[in-house]
C-alpha positions, -999 to 999 in steps of 0.1 A, spaced: -366 336 -89 -398 316 -95 -390 295 -125 -376 269 -101 -407 268 -78 -427 240 -93 -401 217 -108 -401 192 -80 -413 160 -97 -434 148 -68 -463 126 -81 -491 117 -57 -505 84 -71 -530 81 -43 -541 116 -51 -546 107 -88 -569 79 -78 -589 103 -56 -593 128 -85 -603 100 -108 -632 93 -85 -641 130 -84 -642 130 -122 -663 99 -125 -688 114 -100 -695 142 -125 -706 118 -153 -741 112 -166 -763 131 -189 -777 165 -182 -813 174 -178 -830 207 -182 -813 241 -181 -812 271 -158 -794 304 -161 -757 302 -149 -735 328 -133 -710 326 -162 -736 334 -188 -756 312 -211 -775 282 -197 -764 257 -171 -773 221 -171 -793 209 -141 -767 196 -116 -756 161 -123 -748 139 -94 -715 152 -80 -716 183 -101 -736 206 -79 -706 228 -72 -701 234 -109 -736 245 -119 -726 282 -113 -703 281 -143 -731 274 -167 -734 250 -196 -702 253 -217 -707 223 -239 -689 227 -272 -666 255 -259 -628 252 -256 -604 271 -234 -566 269 -243 -541 272 -214 -504 278 -218 -480 271 -190 -444 264 -180 -455 235 -158 -441 203 -172 -441 166 -165 -450 151 -141 -469 180 -126 -487 187 -158 -508 156 -152 -516 166 -117 -528 200 -131 -549 184 -158 -565 161 -132 -578 192 -114 -594 205 -146 -612 172 -154 -642 176 -131 -648 211 -145 -647 197 -181 -670 168 -172 -695 189 -154 -697 219 -177 -690 203 -210 -661 225 -218 -628 213 -232 -596 226 -216 -566 222 -239 -533 225 -221 -499 234 -237 -470 226 -214 -437 243 -223 -405 247 -202 -397 278 -224 -430 294 -215 -415 326 -198 -397 336 -230 -422 323 -255 -453 339 -240 -437 373 -248 -429 362 -283 -464 350 -288 -478 382 -274 -459 402 -300 -470 378 -328 -506 379 -317 -506 342 -311 -518 341 -274 -537 313 -256 -570 320 -238 -552 318 -205 -515 319 -195 -503 306 -161 -480 334 -151 -453 326 -124 -441 362 -119 -459 395 -111 -434 413 -132 -441 392 -162 -478 397 -156 -474 435 -157 -453 432 -189 -481 412 -206 -508 436 -194 -487 464 -209 -490 448 -243 -527 456 -243 -536 420 -250 -547 409 -215 -583 409 -204 -593 420 -169 -610 393 -147 -648 396 -145 -668 405 -114 -676 369 -105 -639 360 -104 -630 391 -85 -657 382 -59 -643 347 -56 -608 359 -50 -621 384 -23 -638 355 -6 -609 330 -7 -576 349 -6 -558 375 14 -558 410 -2 -521 408 -11 -528 379 -35 -554 400 -54 -528 429 -55 -503 405 -71 -527 396 -98 -535 433 -106 -519 459 -128 -526 496 -135 -554 496 -109 -573 467 -125 -576 431 -114 -566 406 -140 -555 372 -127 -566 350 -99 -539 330 -80 -535 293 -85 -508 274 -66 -481 288 -43 -447 279 -27 -434 290 7 -398 302 11 -397 313 47 -385 279 61 -355 266 80 -346 230 75 -333 211 106 -330 177 122 -359 169 146 -337 141 161 -309 165 169 -334 189 186 -349 160 206 -314 148 217 -301 182 226 -333 197 241 -334 225 215 -367 243 209 -380 256 176 -374 294 178 -404 317 176 -386 350 171 -356 362 152 -338 368 185 -344 332 195 -331 320 162 -299 340 168 -295 328 204 -299 292 193 -274 297 166 -249 311 191 -256 282 215 -247 257 188 -217 277 177 -204 277 213 -202 239 211 -177 242 182 -202 231 156 -211 254 127 -248 258 130 -255 268 94 -248 254 60 -256 270 27 -250 269 -11 -258 294 -37 -244 278 -68 -269 275 -97 -251 279 -130 -259 312 -146 -283 319 -118 -257 316 -90 -265 339 -62 -303 337 -62 -305 320 -27 -289 352 -12 -317 373 -27 -343 351 -9 -324 356 24 -323 393 19 -360 394 10 -370 374 41 -350 398 64 -362 429 46 -398 418 52 -391 409 88 -371 439 99 -390 466 80 -424 452 73 -445 448 41 -449 485 33 -411 491 32 -406 458 14 -430 470 -13 -412 503 -16 -379 485 -20 -392 461 -46 -409 489 -66 -378 512 -62 -398 538 -43 -367 537 -20 -333 531 -34 -316 497 -33 -288 513 -13 -310 531 11 -307 525 49 -333 497 52 -321 474 25 -285 479 36 -294 470 71 -313 439 59 -283 426 40 -260 433 70 -284 413 91 -282 384 66 -244 388 69 -246 380 106 -254 345 94 -240 339 60 -207 359 65 -202 348 100 -172 324 102 -185 309 135 -218 300 118 -209 287 83 -203 266 63 -208 234 83 -193 204 66 -185 223 34 -158 249 41 -155 285 50 -177 315 41 -165 316 5 -174 279 0 -211 290 0 -205 304 -35 -190 272 -49 -216 249 -33 -247 242 -53 -280 252 -37 -291 215 -41 -262 203 -19 -263 232 5 -285 215 32 -272 179 29 -246 183 58 -275 183 83 -279 146 76 -243 140 87 -245 162 118 -221 188 103 -246 216 107 -280 222 121 -298 247 98 -304 254 62 -327 282 50 -345 272 19 -380 269 4 -405 241 6 -395 228 -28 -361 218 -13 -378 186 0 -371 171 -34 -333 174 -28 -330 151 2 -315 117 -7 -338 88 -14 -348 71 19 -346 103 39 -377 107 62 -390 142 59 -414 146 88 -417 163 122 -402 133 139 -380 121 110 -345 127 97 -353 161 83 -381 187 86 -384 225 86 -398 252 108 -413 286 99 -386 313 97 -399 334 126 -406 371 125 -392 398 148 -420 391 172 -437 358 179 -470 374 168 -456 384 134 -463 362 104 -444 376 74 -442 350 46 -421 351 15 -430 329 -14 -439 324 -50 -471 316 -69 -489 314 -102 -516 335 -117 -543 327 -144 -541 356 -168 -568 357 -195 -563 369 -231 -598 363 -245 -630 379 -232 -655 350 -233 -678 334 -207 -660 301 -208 -626 318 -201 -640 338 -172 -657 307 -158 -625 288 -158 -607 316 -140 -635 317 -114 -632 279 -109 -595 280 -103 -601 308 -77 -626 286 -59 -623 264 -28 -635 235 -50 -604 238 -72 -581 242 -42 -595 211 -26 -589 191 -59 -553 204 -59 -547 193 -24 -563 159 -30 -539 153 -59 -508 157 -37 -474 163 -52 -463 196 -66 -499 210 -69 -506 207 -32 -498 241 -18 -526 266 -21 -530 300 -4 -568 296 -7 -579 301 30 -612 283 24 -596 250 12 -605 221 34 -574 209 54 -588 174 54 -584 172 17 -546 175 21 -541 139 33 -521 130 2 -498 161 6 -463 157 21 -458 168 57 -437 198 44 -465 208 21 -490 206 49 -468 229 69 -466 254 40 -503 252 36 -509 259 72 -487 290 72 -500 304 39 -536 300 50 -530 315 85 -553 346 87 -523 364 103 -500 357 75 -486 387 56 -475 373 22 -451 389 -1 -439 376 -35 -402 369 -42 -388 405 -47 -362 397 -73 -390 383 -95 -409 415 -94 -378 437 -100 -367 446 -136 -347 417 -151 -316 438 -152 -317 438 -114 -337 408 -102 -321 382 -124 -288 399 -132 -270 423 -109 -288 412 -77 -276 376 -83 -241 386 -94 -234 412 -67 -248 388 -40 -223 363 -51 -195 389 -49 -208 398 -14 -204 362 -3 -168 360 -16 -157 392 2 -173 424 -13 -186 448 13 -223 454 18 -219 491 8 -203 482 -25 -229 455 -31 -260 476 -27 -244 506 -45 -236 484 -76 -271 469 -76 -287 504 -73 -265 516 -102 -279 488 -124 -315 499 -119 -330 509 -153 -333 547 -156 
């Protein structure tokens, strides 16, 4: 489920000041013209605008962008667009709508599409491509993505064998929250393999303390945190190829690999010796909201909470989130210490108008220049999978976002998108959530995977 990914409300005021300086550096009048890569003529580089000359002179042009990103992150996003506008002369008009995911389909049917939609789900991207209204990315954007992103990101922005949409921001889900102070006091070490994680959990359980706490309550979406757990274990136990087959239904949901992955999750979430620290028994996981699921760590009632980077916003005011603070997180390790499977979410810039200014803007967002601006801005726009982004630009990002950036940009990282978001809605945001909740409250693994498989659209 990715509609929750970028709703953190973390504003980087220092970052906004940095971006303001970047915008002002692009001011001044243009001189002569040269041919630009985006087509048309490009103004001679203004002071501070040298990185933008490749996009051409777009004065008088307008690009409309429609997104579900809303306040306060909409301002952080607009600030990353401002230097591009100033240096190329184009106008970027943003429309920010929390009902985006439903309305973009309505608008596609009505023929009222923006120039670019910021798409948070690969499944939705494929649905929009299937309408025939989307425009493939141009060669320059494709080349930019090849240079700056792992191949898996380009695959996520593709449909029917064609590349359509460069990635923008990302979130990282493969994290375990913990107390650095507890680790220092007890002499615990951050685990580097799944076996080490299990051994440490057993060590803590042997003291009489429940090592894990969790919550999956989320209104009509109750159950989604279990899907993230299963996706993480599916990716770790069986690798990216089997993960892809599972998500694409090339193997059945109730086949041996997914069944084993859910059973492996059960060793944690359905283990009465492990959960639910400070909250109750195993069944209490279903009645605890996901926002409250990790809070017992602060009281010393549990040690671990598996949740995404965006969970940073749920710690109470005054909580120090840092490697030496009250709370931090470590990368959920792979089967081997050398493995780097990463589960997460992201956004993609899908075009609906074939025009030089639209392609130029897509190319810009795929560049290291844009990624550096996003990192400088801090807050909810910080995390980028662009491997050529300058780590020094992330000074305004939170420590947890810096951790997410370092993992996502690791050359060894094997990224896979949230599986339930890529599955048909009847499964990914319906039966998977519901049956996962039933599983927590007592349903067997066999019955759970069988019922989810039965719900798959024929």
